[in-house]
N, C-alpha and C positions, 0 to 999 in steps of 0.2 A: 504493499500499499504506499502510495507516494505521500510525503509529508509536504507541508507548506514551508515557504521560506522562513517564516516566523518560527515555526517549530524546529527547523533545522538549526537556526541561530541559537535558540533556547537550549537545545540539546548540546551544542558545542560549548556554550558557556557553562553548563552544568558539568560537562566532561572536564573542562579546564579547572573548575572549582574542586574537582576530586583531587587535584595535586599531581596527577600522574605525569603530565607533560613537563613538570619542572624538574624531574629527576634527569641528571645529565646522562646516565646510561641509556634511559628511554630515548632522549633526543638523539643520541648517536646511533642507536638501533634504527630509528626511523629514517635517519639520513642514509643509512646503509641500505634500507629497504627501497628508498627512492632511487638510489644509484643502481641497484639491481633491476629495478623496474624499467629505468631509462635504458639501460643496456639491453635488457630483454625485448624492449619494444623498438630497437633501433631501425630495423627494416620497415616496420610499420610507420615510424616517424618519417623516414625517407619518402615513402609512398604518399603520405598525407601532405607533406611539404611540397612534393612534386605536383600533386593534384591542385592544391590551392594557390601556389605561388610559382610553380615550375622551378623550384630551387634545385640546382644540381647537387649531386651527392657531396662533393668535397665542400661546397659552400655551406650546405646543410649541416654537415658534421662539424665544421670549424666554428661556425657562428651559433649553432644551437646545441647539438648533442655533446660534442667535445668540450665546449664552453662550460656546460653544466657539470660534466664529470670532473673537470679540473676544479671547479668551484667547490663541490662536494668534498673532494679530497682535501682541499686546502682548509675548509671549515671544520671538517672532522678532526683534524690534527690539532686544532686550536680552540675549538668551542669550550672545552672544559676549563681552559685557562681564562677565557673571556667571561665565563659564568661565575667565577670565584669572587667573593667580596674582596675589595682592595682597601688596604690601609690608607688613611689620609692623615695629614698633619693636624695637630691640635694646637691652638694658640695658647699663650701663657695664661690668658684670662680663664681658661678652662682646665687649669692644672689638676691633674689626677684623672682626667677622662680619656677615652680612647675613641677615635673617629674611624668610621669605615663607609665605603660606598658599596651598596648591594645591587647588582643587576638583577632585575626581575622582569619576566615577560609581561606585556600589556594585558594579554588575555586572549580574546578571539579577534582574529584579524580578518579584514576583507582585502582581497587582492584582485584587482581588475587589470587585465592585461590586454595589449593591442594585437593587431593582426600581422604586423610586418615581420616580427621574429616570435611568432606565437608560442613556441615551445620554450625557448630561452626565457622570454619575459613573463611567462607564467611561473616556471619552476625556480628561476633564480631568486625572486623574492620569497618564494616558499621555502627554500633552503635556509634563508636567513630567519624566517619566522619559526621554523622547526628548531633551529640551533638556539634561538632565544627562549624557546619553551612555550610557544603559543599554539593555539588550535587556529585552523584557517578555512575560510570559504573562498574558493577561487571562481572568478568569472571571466572565462576566455572570450575572445571576440567572435561574434557571429559572422564576421566577414570571411573568416576562414573556417567554414563549418566542418570540413573533414578533420582538420587538426583539433578543433574544439571537441568533437566527438571522441577522438582518440585520447585527448587529455582526460576527458571524463572517464573513459574506460581504464586508463592507466591508474588513475586515482582510486576508482571504485575497487579495483582488484589489488590495491596496495595498502590502503588505509581504512580504518574504521571511519565511517562518515561522521561520527561524533567528533573526530579529530581533524581529519582533512576531507572536504567535500567540494564538488564542482556543481555550480548552477549554470546551465546554459540558457541562452535566450537573447532578446533584442534589447533596445534601449529601455523599454518599459520594465523589463526584468531588472536591469541595472538600477533603474530609479527606485524600485522596491527594495533592493539590497541596500541602497544608500540610506534608506530610512530606517534601517534596523539598528539596534544598540550595540554596534561593534565597539571594541576597545581601542582599535586603531585601523587606519586605512592606508592602502598602498595603491597608487594609480599610476599607470604608464599610458600615455596617449597624448591627445592634442591639448593645446592651451585652453581652447574653448571649453572642452569637456572637463579639463582639470579645474577650471574656475567653478563649474557646477559641483564637482566632487568637494572642493574646498568649502563651498557655501553649506553643503549638507553636513559636512563634518563639523563646521563651525556651530551649527544649530545645537549640537550636543556636546560641543567642546571636545571632539575626538581628535587625537593627534593624527596627522596625515602627512604622508610622503608623496610628493608629486613629481613624477619623472616625465617631463614634457618635451618640447621641441623648440623650434625657432629657426631663424636663418643663420646658420653657422658659417662664418666667413673663412676664406682661405686667402692668405696674402703671400705672393711670390715676389721676393725682392730680386734685384738685378744680378746679385752674386750667386743666386741659388744654383745648385746642381739640377739642371733642367731635365735631364734624362730621368734621374730619380724622382724629381718632383712630379713629372708627368705620370710615371708609373704609379706613384703612391696617391696622387690625386684621383687618377682614374680607378684605382682599387677602391678607394674610399667613397667615391661618388657613384660608381655604377655597380658595386656589389648590391645584390637584391634589387636591381634595376633602380637604384637610388632611393629605395624605400627604407631608409635608415635615418633614425632621428639625429645622428651625429654626422650624417654625410655632409661634405662641403656643399653648402647651398649655392654659393657664387664665388668668383675669384677676382681679386684685385691683383694685377701684375704690373711690374714696372714696364713702362712703354718700350724701353730698349730691348726687352726680351719677350714681348707679348707674342709676336709672330712665331718665334721659335717654339715657345711653350705650346701654342696651339698646334703647331706641326708635330711636335713630339707627342701630344695628346692623341692626335689622329693616328699616328703610327702605333701607339700603345694600345688604343682600342682595337685596331686591326689585329694586333698580336694576341690580345685577350679573347676577342670574340669573333674574329674573322671579318671578311669583307662585307658580309650581310648578316649582322647580328640578329635581326628579327627572325631569320630562318635558322639560327643556331638553337638546337633543341636544348641546350644547356644554359641558355640566356633567360633569366627570370621574366615573368610577365607582371603587368600592372594588376592589382588585386581585383578590380571590378570595373564595370563600364563607367560609372560615375567618375572615378579617379582617372580613368583613361581619357574621358572627354575633357576633364579639367586640364590634364597635362597637354592634350592636343591643342587647346586654346593657347597655351603658353608658347607653342612652336610658331605662332603667328606674331609674337611680340618681340620682334627683332629679326637679325639676319642670322641664318644658319650657317655657321662656319664648316661644319660637317655633321653627318648624321641626319636626324629628322625624319627617317623612314618610320612608318607605322604599319601595324596590322590590326585592323579593327575586329577581326574575328578571334585573334589569339590574345588581344589586349596587350600587344608588345609595342614598345617604343625604343628605337635604336638609341644607344649612347650619343648624345648630342651636345655640342658646344655652340653657344650663340654669342653674337657680338651685337652692339648697337641696341641693346635692350634699354628702353627708357627707364630711368630710375623710379619713375611713378607707375610703371607697368604693374598689372595684377601679379605677375610672377615675381616681382620684387617687393610685394607687400606681404604675401603669404609664404609660408614655407613651401618649397617646391615639391619635395617628397617624391621625386621621380628622376629619371635619367637625363635631366636637362640642366646644363651648367652654363649660366651667363658669365662672361668674362669682360672685366673692365680694366682700363689702364690708368696708371697714375704716373706723375712725373716726380712728385714729392710724396714720401711716405705718409705725410700728415693728411694728404687727401683721402687715402684709404682709411686711416685711423678715424678721421672725423665722420666719414660715412658710417662706419661700424658703431661709433658712439651715438649716432642719430637714430639707431635702431634699438628695439628692446634687447636686453642682455642675452646673448646666444648661449645655447647648450654647450657648443664646442667652438674652438678656434684653431686654425692651423696656420702656421707660419714657416715659410721656407727661406732660410737665409743662414749663412755662416757667420754673419756679423754680430758680435755679442751686443754691441751698442743698439743695433736694430731690435734684437730680441728683447733687451731690457726696456726699450721704449714701448714696444707693443704690450709686453706683459704688465707693465707698470700702469698703462693708461686704460687698457680695455678690460672690463670685467666679463668673465665667462665661466661656464660650469666647469670645463676641463678641456684639454686639448693636447697638441703635439707641436714640437718644433721639428721640422723636416720629416714629418709623417702625417698620416691621417688614421683615425679610428683606433689605433693601437693602445691608446691609454686605457680603453675598456678591458683590455686583456690582462691587466695587472690587478690581482686581488689586493694588492697593498695600497692601491689608489682609490679614493672615494669617487664614485660616479654619481653625478647629480647636476642639476641646474642651479640658476640663480635668477631672481626676478621672475619674469614671464616664462622662463625656460624650466622652472621647477623649484621645489623646496625640499630640503633633505637630500641624503645620498645613501648609496649602499654599494655592495660588493665586499667581500671579506669581512673584516671586523665591523666595517661601517654599516653593513647589513644587519649584523647582530645588534648594533646600537639602535638602528632604525626601528626595531621591533622590541626594544627594551626600555624600561623606565629604570633610572639609576637613583635608588633609594638611599638617602643619607641617614646614617645612624650614629648617635653619640651615646657611648656607654660611660656613664658617670660613676666615679668611685663612691663607696660608702664608708671608706676608711677614715675620711675627714671631710669637713665642710668649710667653705670660705664664706664667712658671714657678711662680707662688705656688700654683697649684691642685695641684701635684704633691707626693707625699709627701716628697721630698727638700728641698723649700724650707724654709729656716729662717725666712722672713718670712710663710709662708702663713697661719698662724693669725692674725697681726696684720692682714694685708691682708683677709682674709675678714671679721673682726670689723669693720673699717672700712667695707667696701663692701656686706656683706650685712646690711642693717638693715631 
């Protein structure tokens, strides 16, 4: 008999209150079960990603399956240490007492994931939630229905639904979930929907992590290694047909090397995907017709330097570099989220910096230069979630770095210990001595004022 969303959340909260999920051995056992489940479903994951997004096997493994297995291994080795209470210093005013900080799980977490990396972006937050000791309800995207169904099947066959459960459905279902009394929320998706999630969380003062998007800039200075820059920009932009939240959204390049960079990008795309990418069976597709039509409009907003081919039946758009795109064009107002890369030129670096500063703070920034002064200039003046110097995307692959946005590109971060923190409350505990008492704090003390003036500076 199917239960309601309200009953599901209530059962999860009761299961959490039993205390079983707080035991570190239980958490590690559950992470091991998740690892085994992902490994056991590897072929089915490949098939589902191929069906919904036409992801090739190597890309699917590296960005989804392999990423998760590496994250689980990293977390399992360290979760016990992260979960232990930490000693804290105690001021002289509290002589005789001991201070500690105790990590504790929030309770029952809601995890809402997107369609572009549907396996990774569902299970990566779950890894953190399990490690921190929470129960969790997962809501995968309905835009990748085969993957969503597979995720539900994997979870159903791996976990007690009172511990981890999947709820499938459309925006109406998501709205119902957002109105439930969760103890924390984790959302990955667009800034527009992220704002709705934040408003719902605020109504009940629920802590929320928002992993959003934005227009992530790429700056290529005149001293850059253009061969490497082209390869790494093409990799970052055209992986998953550009449907990556941290993909370079547009490029500012010094005018002295603009022509050469575009030529190098053209050569690189041909090396990666062949002369006819839309006919390449291993080149991913756009997720649905609505996004395909949106991106097709962008192709009319400037001059195509190369690419631009489309297939309306397969929802494919070739890797495309564009010039002469008006700065007020629709494609320069919204995150492109597709395989279209506008390129602009600058004479002075400050032109590019001022443009980026005029936009909301991006999720990522990429800079190609060997000049340390240029690096320091850009890093010190532009605020962004995370990024790379002389590379793209790869900051995500380090579990030692927090991944998250700032401003409109998100709040909070995760991966590695930062994920554990995202699903934990850090409780402060002061253990006071009973061996003696310092009377100056009490209203009857005649020396209290003088002692406080002396010690509280």
